[in-house]
N, C-alpha and C positions, 0 to 999 in steps of 0.2 A: 302189299308182299313188307310185311315190318324188316327191320336191317338196324344192327346195330354198331353202333361207328363208336373206334375210340379215336381220339388224338392226340397228339405229343410233340412240343417243337422244344427247337435251338434256337441257340444262336443263329444258325444258318440256315437251317432247314426245319421244314414240317415234314411231320409221321403221321399218315393215318394208315386205319385197320377199317375195315368195314366186315361183314358178320356173314349176311347176305346182300348182296354177292362174296364172295370170298374174296378183298381183293385190300390188298394192298398196299403200303411204296411211299418213297419218300416225293417232299418238294420243297426248292429251296426256291424261295419267294425270290433271292436278286435273277435267278434265272429267268424267272418269271415275268418279272416289271420289265427282263434285254427283252426278252421275247417281245413281248405285246410292244418297246418301247421300237421296234424293229418294224414288225405289223402294224403298228399306225407310223412310221414316216415312208415306208413299200408306198402305202394307199394315200399317205398324200400327194410321192411323188405320181403318183401314178395320173389321182387327179389330175396336176400341177401338169404333168404328158397332154393331158388329154385338153385339159383346158388350155395349153399358150399353143404348143406346139411350133413346127415352125410357120412361119410365114407373122402377117398382118393382126389378121383377126381370134379373136381371146373370147372365148367361151365370160360370158360372164358367168358368180360364181354359184348365184341363183337359180341358172338354166343346164347348171351343171348335170348334174344328182338326175331331173327331170328327166336328158338327154340321153342320161348311159342310159334309161330304163324306158326309152325309145318315146320321149314324149315330147312335143315342142314344135319351134318354128320346121319346117323344114326343108330349110339352107343351113339351121345349127346340126339335125340329125345327118345331113349330107357329111357334115364336114365332123362330125362327131365319130358316128360311126362306121364308116367309108375311109376318110386316111386318118383316123388319127388313134383311134380307139384300138385299129388290127395290133399298129406300130408299139401300141403301150402293151399292147400283150402277151409280144413279142420279148415285148423284153425283160414283164413278168416272169413271165415264163421261162422266157433263157436264161435271167439270174439267178432263178431260183436255184436252176440247175445245175450251173455254176459252181452255184457255197455250198449244197449240196455235196456235191463232187469231190469237192476241195478239202471235208469236212471230214468226209470218211477217208480221201489219201491220206492224207494227215495222220486222221486217229490209227490203218490199218500199219501204214507204214516206221510211225512214232519222229515223223521226222516234219516239221512247221512251214520248209521249205516244201512238203510235195502236192505239186496240186496235176488236172490232166495238162495245164499249155506248157509245161517240166517232164513231165513222167511223157510226153510225143503221146499222147491225144489226141488234141486235138491238132497237130502235128502231122495225123496220118488221115483224116482227116482235109486236112490244108492240099498235100499230094494225092490224093484221092480225083479228087476235084479240079485241079491243074489240069492232072493226064485225062481228064474228062473233059474239060476246056481245049486242052493241045491236039489233044490225038480225037477230036473230033465224033467225041460218045453226044451229039446237041440230043438226042433222045433221050436223055435217063435226066435225072434235077438235081438238081444240086443237093436237094436234102438226102438222095437216097444214094449220091454216090460218095456223100460227108458222112452218112452214119457207117457205109459199107466199111470207107476208109480209117474211122477211127474206131472200129468194133476191130480191124484186124489187127491196127497198130496195140491195143489192147490185148489180144489175146497171144499175140506174136512176145511180149516184153514176160505176159507170162510165163507164156510157154517157155521162153533163154530166161527165166529171175529161178527157176522149178531146178531143185535137184535135191532130191529127195522131202523137198519138201519145197518154202518157198520165205522169203526174209522179209522184213522193211528195207533193209539194206543192200537187201537184192536185188528187191523191186526197182530201190532210187535208183543205182545203179544200172541198172538195165536200162530201165525206160528215159534215164536220159539219153544214151547209146541208143535207143530205139529216134527217141526226140533225132536226134542227129543225121539219123539215115534219112527218117524221112523230109527234116531237110536239104537233105545234099538232096534229096530226089527234084520233089523241090521246085530247087535255084536251074538243076537242068533243062530243066522239062518247063520251064519260064526262058531260057538263053535259045531255045528250038522254036517260040512260040514264035508266029504273027502279032507283031504288032498290035493289033485290035485283040487277039487272047490275051495277051499279056496284061493288056489293060484290066480288062474284063477277069482276070483272073486274080491279079492285085486289087480289084475293087472288093474281093471275098474273101479273101488274104487280112489283109485288113482286120474282119469283125464290121459289121455294113446291117444295118433295122432301117434303110432307104429300101423303096418303095415294098417293103413287108407288109401278107392284104393277112385274109381269114387263110386263105390256102397256105400258109409255116403257122399260122396259129393252133388249128386246128390239131396234126398231128403230131403239134407237141405237146398240146394238151392232155391227147389222148395219152401219150408213151407218159406222160408224167402223172395220170391217172393207174397204168399199172405197176411203176418203178418206186414210186414213195411206197406208196401203204407196205412193198417187200423190204427197202432199207428200210423204214421203222421199227418192224418185224424184228430184226437185226439189228433192233440196238442192242441191247443184250452182248451179242461177241463184238460188236464195235469198240464196247465202253472196257471189253474185258480185254482185247487183242492190244489197246490202246494202254495197259497193266504193261505186257511184256507177255512172251507165248506163254510160258512156266507159269506165271501167275493164270495166263487162260486156262489153260490145259487145268492147273487146281481147282481154279471155278466149273468143271466138266465143261466146257467149250470146248469140241474137235477147231482147232487151231485154224488146222489148212485148210477144210469145208468151209467156216466162215470166212476165212479170209480170202478165199478168191469168188464168193457168193459175194462179199462186200467189194470188192475190182470189177466182179463185171456188172456189179449195180453203178456204183463208181462212173464207169468205162463209159455206160450208157446214157446214164445221163450226162456223161460231157458231151457223148456222139449227139444224140439228139437236141439237146441245146446249140450243138456245132453246125448244123446241118439247117437249121432254122435261119442263127444271123453268124452265120461263120464264125472264124474264131476271138470271142473275147479276148484280150489279154487281161493275166492280175483281179481278175474278177474270181477268178475258183482260189486264188494265191488269197489275197487281198480280204474277204470275202469271212473264211474263218477264222481267221483271227480279229480280227471286231468284235464278234460276236462271242468272239473267247475272255477278248478282254471284256465287256458289257458285265456276260453271266459270273466271269467271274471265276470259270471254274477251268480246269486244267485238260479238258478236253472240250474240242469246239465244236460246240453243239450245233445238231444235223435241222432238223428247224428256226429255230435262231440265227444260222448260215443262209439256211435260202435265206430269208425272208434280207438279210445284211446284204447278200448276192441279186435280191429285184432289184431293193434300195439302189444300191453301187452302179444298175445299168441302168435304172431307168433317168438317175442323174444326170449320169453321161452323156443318154443319149440326151437329153434336153439340154444340156453344155450344147452340145455339135451343134441342136438346131438354130441353135439362138446368139454361136457364138457369134460365126461371121455372118456378114447378110447380105450377101451376094452366091453364099453357098454351106449345103447344106454338108459335112464333117462324117467322114464314119465316124461312129459312136468309136473303135478301137484303137482312134487316135486319139483321141483323149482320155480312156482307160487306161492306154501304154501311159501317156504322159503322167495320169492318178499314178499308176502303178510303181513303178520305172522308181522313181522317191519312196515311196513306201517300201521296195523290198532293199531298196540300200539302206534306210535308215533299217528294219530291222537287221540286218545284216551287222550293222555297223554296233547295235544293241544288247546283241546276243554275243560279240564277243570283249563285253560288259562283267 
């Protein structure tokens, strides 16, 4: 089948058109380069996490890739596939989910500080998990409970923000209120908990990849395989909403329907990531900014934000494993230490 294609170039973007199939569009070289750079950074960080990890054993670089494919010494295969690979996979998938969720929320609210951990999504998951631990619902896994809590917080936020429609401004304000409600519930439950219950709850609340296995990685991978294609199909609506409701309406986008669909997708991504890795703070806030600055775009690119989030979580987890010799820190401690200065820097820079 023959196809005629046309290609035109400008300083900042390449436009293409194909006759068969009838496809046209534009590609910005800087966005493509940023996407490739962040994907490469995530892959290198992933390989480093699997090869180095916690402990004194280091997998040589020449044995790492064969070991990932199941070839090598039994001891090396056990170290890679049973101890380090599941943790690294959860870190990549959770970071990607947090990055995409942050990009979605920042686009639909047109607020650079909007993220799941500021709008109450992750706090809803935390409150649900702490409630299950303190009230003795031991038969329910933290993944299922955290997922239910995050989705409930997202739906509550949207319902309270609804007033013949929603706006980004109302979503942010209501989300902050929902966040503090969930935090208050969490603190109350911790004050009533036994010592061992409080220790278990705090270990999850800070964001933790310790003891993560394939039973955490598989559900998260399946969830992303379902949600990510939906997000990509909604990219046009996301771009239109970033321009404002009036412009989006003029472009033929059903604003409320598109915003609700994107909000549910973002809440779902944050919920699945939180249920697997805990509420790893600041990743959903920082990753879209990193991707946007590298790409030079006015809105955070979703897929580049995913790679940025994956890189941040994997690198932070590697630091948490190697920083102290006698213990392995929760990854949320490192992301919080790195994210708080980033937030202060961004706020200071925004005033200028």
